[in-house]
C-alpha positions in Angstrom: 0.0 0.0 0.0 1.5 3.3 -1.0 2.1 5.9 1.6 -0.6 8.6 1.6 -1.0 12.0 3.1 -4.7 12.0 4.2 -6.2 15.1 5.6 -9.6 15.2 7.2 -11.4 18.6 7.6 -13.7 18.5 10.6 -13.2 16.9 14.0 -16.7 15.7 15.2 -18.5 12.4 14.5 -17.6 11.6 10.9 -14.1 13.2 11.1 -12.6 11.2 14.0 -14.3 8.0 12.6 -12.7 8.6 9.2 -9.3 9.6 10.6 -9.0 6.6 12.9 -10.2 4.1 10.3 -7.8 5.5 7.7 -4.9 5.1 10.0 -5.9 1.6 11.1 -6.4 0.5 7.5 -3.1 2.0 6.2 -0.6 2.4 9.1 1.9 3.9 6.7 -0.4 6.8 5.9 0.2 10.2 7.4 -3.2 11.2 8.7 -4.0 14.8 9.8 -7.4 16.0 11.2 -8.1 19.7 11.2 -10.9 21.2 13.4 -11.9 24.9 13.3 -13.2 24.8 16.9 -11.5 24.1 20.2 -12.8 20.6 20.7 -12.8 17.3 18.8 -14.9 14.1 19.1 -17.7 15.7 21.1 -21.1 14.2 21.9 -23.5 16.7 20.3 -26.6 14.7 21.1 -25.7 14.8 24.8 -25.6 18.6 25.1 -29.2 19.0 26.4 -28.4 16.5 29.2 -25.3 18.5 30.2 -27.5 21.6 30.2 -30.0 19.9 32.5 -27.3 18.7 34.8 -28.0 15.0 34.2 -24.5 14.8 32.8 -22.2 16.5 35.3 -19.9 18.4 32.9 -19.3 19.2 29.3 -15.9 17.6 29.7 -17.6 14.2 30.0 -18.8 14.5 26.4 -15.4 15.5 25.0 -14.3 12.0 24.1 -10.7 12.8 23.0 -8.3 15.6 23.4 -5.9 16.1 20.4 -3.1 14.6 22.5 -5.1 11.5 23.4 -6.3 11.0 19.8 -2.7 11.1 18.6 -1.6 8.7 21.3 -4.4 6.2 20.8 -5.2 6.5 17.1 -1.9 7.7 15.6 -3.5 10.7 14.0 -2.2 14.3 14.2 -4.8 16.9 15.2 -4.9 20.6 14.7 -7.7 22.5 16.6 -8.6 26.2 16.2 -7.4 25.9 12.6 -9.7 26.8 9.7 -9.4 25.5 6.1 -9.8 28.6 4.0 -9.7 27.0 0.5 -8.9 23.8 -1.5 -6.8 23.7 -4.6 -8.0 20.5 -6.1 -5.6 20.7 -9.1 -2.5 21.2 -7.0 -4.0 18.9 -4.2 -3.3 21.3 -1.4 -5.3 23.2 1.2 -4.8 26.7 2.7 -5.1 26.6 6.5 -5.6 29.5 8.9 -4.2 29.3 12.4 -7.0 31.1 14.2 -4.9 31.7 17.3 -1.8 33.2 15.5 -3.7 34.6 12.5 -1.1 32.9 10.2 -1.7 30.9 7.0 0.0 27.9 5.6 -0.5 25.4 2.8 -0.7 21.6 3.3 -0.5 19.0 0.4 -2.7 15.9 0.4 -3.0 12.7 -1.4 -6.6 12.2 -0.3 -8.9 14.7 1.4 -12.0 13.9 3.4 -14.6 16.7 4.0 -16.4 16.2 7.3 -17.5 19.8 7.7 -20.9 18.8 9.3 -23.8 21.1 9.6 -24.7 24.5 11.0 -27.8 25.6 12.9 -30.5 27.4 10.9 -30.5 31.1 11.9 -33.8 33.0 12.0 -33.3 36.6 11.0 -36.1 37.8 13.4 -34.1 36.6 16.4 -30.5 37.0 15.2 -29.7 40.6 16.4 -30.3 40.0 20.0 -27.8 39.1 22.8 -30.0 36.8 24.7 -30.6 34.4 21.8 -28.6 31.2 21.5 -28.4 27.9 19.6 -27.5 24.6 21.1 -25.3 22.9 18.5 -21.8 22.9 19.9 -20.0 22.9 23.2 -19.4 26.6 22.8 -23.1 27.1 22.5 -23.8 25.1 25.6 -21.2 27.1 27.6 -22.7 30.4 26.4 -26.2 29.3 27.5 -25.0 28.1 30.9 -22.9 31.3 31.5 -25.9 33.5 30.5 -28.2 31.7 32.9 -25.6 31.9 35.8 -24.9 35.6 35.2 -28.4 36.8 34.7 -31.8 36.5 36.4 -33.3 33.9 34.1 -36.7 32.6 35.0 -38.7 32.4 31.7 -37.2 30.8 28.6 -38.6 30.7 25.0 -37.6 27.7 22.9 -38.3 28.2 19.1 -38.8 25.0 17.3 -40.4 21.7 18.5 -38.2 19.1 16.8 -35.6 16.9 18.5 -33.4 19.6 19.9 -36.3 21.9 20.8 -38.0 19.2 22.8 -34.9 18.0 24.5 -33.9 21.6 25.3 -37.3 22.4 26.7 -37.1 19.4 29.0 -33.5 20.3 30.1 -34.5 23.8 31.0 -37.6 22.6 32.8 -35.5 20.3 34.9 -33.4 23.3 35.9 -36.5 24.9 37.4 -37.2 27.4 34.7 -40.5 28.2 33.1 -40.5 27.1 29.5 -42.5 28.1 26.5 -42.2 26.2 23.2 -43.4 27.7 19.9 -43.5 26.4 16.3 -44.9 27.6 13.0 -46.7 24.2 12.7 -50.0 23.6 14.5 -48.6 20.7 16.7 -45.2 19.8 18.1 -42.8 17.7 16.1 -44.2 18.6 12.7 -44.1 16.0 9.9 -44.2 13.1 12.4 -47.4 11.0 12.7 -50.5 13.0 13.8 -51.0 10.6 16.7 -47.5 11.2 17.9 -47.9 15.0 17.7 -51.0 14.8 19.9 -49.2 12.6 22.4 -46.2 14.9 22.6 -48.6 17.9 23.1 -50.3 16.1 26.0 -46.9 15.2 27.5 -45.8 18.8 27.3 -48.9 20.0 29.0 -48.6 17.4 31.7 -45.1 18.8 32.4 -46.1 22.4 32.5 -44.4 23.4 29.2 -46.6 25.9 27.4 -46.9 25.3 23.6 -48.0 27.7 21.0 -48.5 26.4 17.5 -49.1 28.3 14.2 -46.6 30.9 15.6 -46.1 32.6 12.2 -46.6 36.2 13.2 -44.4 36.7 16.3 -43.7 40.3 17.3 -40.5 41.0 19.3 -40.4 43.6 22.0 -36.7 44.4 22.9 -34.6 46.8 24.9 -30.8 47.3 24.6 -30.5 44.4 22.1 -32.2 42.1 24.6 -35.5 40.4 23.9 -37.9 41.3 26.7 -41.1 39.8 25.4 -42.9 38.6 22.3 -46.5 39.2 21.2 -48.2 36.0 20.0 -51.9 35.3 19.5 -52.7 38.7 21.0 -50.8 37.9 24.2 -47.6 39.5 25.4 -45.2 36.9 27.0 -42.1 37.9 28.9 -38.8 36.0 28.4 -35.3 36.3 29.8 -33.6 33.8 27.4 -34.4 32.5 23.9 -33.0 29.3 22.3 -33.7 28.7 18.6 -33.8 25.0 17.5 -35.3 24.9 14.1 -33.0 22.5 12.5 -29.7 22.3 10.6 -28.3 22.8 7.1 -25.3 21.1 5.6 -22.1 23.1 5.8 -21.1 23.0 2.1 -19.4 26.4 1.5 -16.0 24.9 1.1 -17.3 22.2 -1.2 -19.1 24.7 -3.4 -16.1 26.9 -3.6 -14.0 23.9 -4.6 -16.5 23.1 -7.4 -17.8 19.8 -6.0 -21.2 18.6 -7.0 -24.1 19.4 -4.7 -27.1 17.2 -4.6 -30.8 18.1 -4.8 -31.0 18.1 -1.0 -28.4 20.9 -0.8 -25.7 18.5 0.6 -22.6 17.2 -1.1 -23.2 14.5 -3.6 -21.2 11.3 -3.0 -21.2 7.8 -4.4 -21.5 4.6 -2.4 -17.8 4.8 -1.6 -18.3 8.3 -0.1 -16.3 9.8 -2.9 -17.2 13.2 -4.4 -17.0 14.0 -8.1 -13.3 14.5 -7.5 -11.4 11.2 -7.3 -9.1 12.5 -4.5 -11.8 14.1 -2.3 -14.2 12.1 -0.1 -16.9 13.4 2.2 -18.9 12.1 5.1 -21.2 13.3 7.9 -23.9 16.0 8.2 -22.6 17.7 5.1 -23.5 14.9 2.6 -26.6 13.3 1.2 -27.0 9.5 1.5 -29.1 6.9 -0.3 -32.5 6.2 1.3 -33.1 2.5 1.3 -36.9 2.8 0.9 -37.3 5.6 -1.7 -34.0 4.6 -3.4 -33.0 8.2 -3.8 -30.4 10.4 -2.1 -31.6 12.6 0.8 -30.2 14.6 3.7 -30.1 12.5 6.9 -28.1 14.5 9.6 -27.8 11.7 12.2 -24.8 10.9 14.3 -25.1 7.2 13.6 -25.1 7.8 9.8 -22.2 10.2 10.1 -20.1 7.7 12.0 -20.9 4.9 9.6 -20.1 7.0 6.5 -16.9 8.3 8.2 -15.6 4.8 8.5 -16.3 4.1 4.8 -14.7 7.4 3.7 -11.6 6.8 5.9 -11.0 3.2 4.6 -11.5 4.1 1.0 -9.3 7.2 1.2 -6.6 5.0 2.6 -6.8 2.5 -0.3 -9.8 0.4 0.6 -12.8 -0.7 -1.4 -15.9 -0.7 0.8 -19.4 0.6 0.3 -21.9 2.6 2.2 -25.2 0.7 2.2 -28.5 2.6 1.7 -29.8 4.1 5.0 -33.0 3.3 6.9 -33.7 6.3 9.1 -34.0 5.2 12.7 -34.4 8.0 15.3 -35.5 8.4 18.9 -36.0 11.2 21.3 -36.8 11.4 25.1 -39.7 13.6 26.1 -39.9 13.7 29.9 -41.1 10.3 31.0 -41.7 9.0 27.5 -39.7 8.1 24.4 -40.6 8.5 20.7 -39.0 6.3 18.1 -39.5 6.5 14.3 -38.0 4.3 11.7 -38.3 4.4 7.9 -40.7 7.0 6.4 -43.4 9.0 8.0 -46.9 9.2 6.5 -46.0 12.7 5.2 -43.0 11.3 3.3 -44.9 8.3 2.0 -47.7 10.4 0.6 -45.2 12.6 -1.2 -43.6 9.5 -2.8 -46.8 8.0 -4.2 -46.8 4.7 -2.4 -49.9 2.5 -2.3 -50.0 1.9 1.5 -52.0 0.8 4.4 -51.7 1.6 8.1 -52.3 -0.3 11.3 -52.1 1.1 14.8 -52.7 -0.2 18.4 -52.1 0.7 22.0 -50.8 -2.1 24.3 -49.2 -2.2 27.8 -45.4 -2.3 27.7 -45.4 -4.6 30.8 -47.9 -6.9 32.3 -50.5 -4.5 33.6 -50.3 -5.6 37.2 -46.7 -4.4 37.3 -46.5 -0.9 38.9 -44.2 0.5 36.2 -46.6 -0.6 33.4 -47.7 2.1 30.9 -49.3 2.2 27.6 -47.3 2.2 24.4 -48.6 3.4 21.0 -47.5 1.7 17.8 -48.1 2.5 14.1 -46.9 0.6 11.1 -47.2 1.8 7.5 -46.7 -0.9 4.9 -47.0 -1.4 1.1 -50.4 -2.6 0.3 -49.2 -5.0 -2.4 -45.9 -6.4 -1.1 -46.5 -5.9 2.6 -43.0 -4.4 2.9 -42.7 -2.0 5.9 -42.4 1.6 4.8 -42.3 3.2 8.2 -43.2 2.8 11.9 -43.6 5.0 14.9 -43.8 4.2 18.6 -44.5 6.3 21.7 -44.0 4.8 25.2 -41.2 3.6 27.4 -37.7 2.5 26.7 -39.0 -0.6 24.8 -39.7 1.6 21.8 -36.0 1.6 20.9 -36.1 -2.2 20.5 -39.3 -2.1 18.5 -37.8 0.4 16.1 -34.6 -1.6 15.7 -36.5 -4.8 14.9 -38.6 -3.0 12.3 -35.4 -1.5 10.9 -34.0 -5.1 10.4 -37.3 -6.0 8.6 -36.9 -3.1 6.2 -33.2 -3.9 5.6 -33.9 -7.6 5.0 -37.1 -7.0 3.0 -39.2 -9.1 5.4 -43.0 -8.7 5.0 -44.7 -6.8 7.8 -47.1 -9.6 8.5 -44.2 -11.8 9.7 -44.0 -9.7 12.9 -46.7 -12.1 14.2 -44.3 -15.1 13.9 -41.5 -13.6 16.1 -40.9 -15.3 19.4 -40.9 -12.3 21.7 -39.4 -12.7 25.2 -41.5 -12.3 28.3 -40.9 -11.6 31.9 -43.3 -9.3 34.0 -40.7 -6.6 35.0 -39.4 -6.3 31.4 -41.9 -7.2 28.8 -45.6 -8.0 28.2 -47.2 -11.4 27.6 -48.4 -10.2 24.2 -46.0 -7.9 22.4 -47.3 -4.8 20.5 -45.4 -5.8 17.4 -47.1 -9.2 17.4 -50.5 -7.5 17.6 -49.7 -5.2 14.7 -48.4 -8.2 12.7 -51.7 -10.0 13.1 -53.6 -6.9 12.0 -51.5 -6.7 8.9 -52.3 -10.4 8.2 
C-alpha cells in the first residue's frame, strides 16, 4: 500500500471516525485531522443533558483531546485551525491558524470533508444578545454562562423538533418556566399526527406551554435584549431565547471547490463516499446518502449515519474498497417520562412519494398490567399494500420503543414482510416485557 497524506477537515462524529479508520487500514499513511473549533470528538446529542445537569460536565462529552487522539489513534490533530480553501488541481489546502492569524499550505494525497452542519438562523431573532443555539459545546457554555450571570426565569424555545423538545425538558429540569413555539400547529411537525398529539399532551402534563401556528411573532426588545414577544394577541415575557429549528449542511468549502451538490443541498457522494473529484471524499452531516426505501439520495443528519459514513470514507481514502449501504432512518428522542422512536418513512414522506400503502395502529401495555411500572405504548406501522413491505413505523411509550424500532429496521433492511411480525418469538418476563407484544398484535392486524 502506497504511503498517503490523508487530511480530514472536521473533527466531530464523521471526522474522527474517518481519521481513525484511515490510520488503522493503512498504518503507513500520514493522517492529519483539522478542526476549526476548540474541541474534537464531542457528543453533540448529549448537550441537552449537560444543560439539565443529568451529565455533570461538558468535559464528559469530549471523548478525546488532540493529544489523546494522537496517542491512541496515531492521528495528528490541529484545533482552532480553519481550512480557507482547497486547490483540487494542486491537491493542497490553505489553512488559517486562528490563534496566531497565520496561513500555511498543506498538500494531500486524499482529502475527506467532514464539515458537518450548522444551525439554521432565524433573522427575526439573530440581532439579540440573549438568543442562543444549542449545537456545539461553545453554544452550551454560552447558555450556561448566561443563565448563571443573569436572572433567568422564563425561557422561550423556538422549534419543537428533536433539539427543541430536549432543550425544553432540560430547562424545565433546571426549574425554569419554558414556553415552546412552532410555526406548525402541533409539536414535532411531519411526524405522525397521533405522535404529535401525544407529545402535546406530554408537554402540557409537564407544564411546558406550547403555541402552534406561531407565524406572526412580534418581538419587544430593549438594549439588544428580547424582553417579550407578542403572539396570539398575548404578550409573554422572556429572559432567554433558544432557537432550535434544524440544521443545514455546511457545504461552503465544497461549493467553492467546485464539488457537486445534490438536490438536497448537501454534497453529492457515491456509495464509496467519494465526491465528483477522485481525490476528495466526504462524510457526515454535510453529505446526502441513499435512502433504502425511496431509493434516492436525501439529507439525513444523524450521528449514527455520520459515524458509519466516516468509516467508509476513511478506509477508501486509505486505499480500501468498501461501500456505504442505503440508509434506513432510525431515530429516537426522550420527552420527559416518554420516548418516541420513528423508523423508515413517515406518512408525510410516504404520501409525497406516491406509495400504495395501508396503516395499522394499536395501544398495548409495555409490561404486564399488574406491574406498577406498566404504561401504555402506542405503535403505528405503515406498509406497502401489495408487497406488505414495511415503509415506516412510529412508537411512543417507554424504553422498549427503541427495541421495537430496531426490529422494524431489520425487517426493512432484509425486505421481510410486515405480517411476519406475528411469527416472532418475543421474550416475556413481568418486570421487562408483556405477555403479548405490541409488534405481534400489529403483525396480526396486517395479516
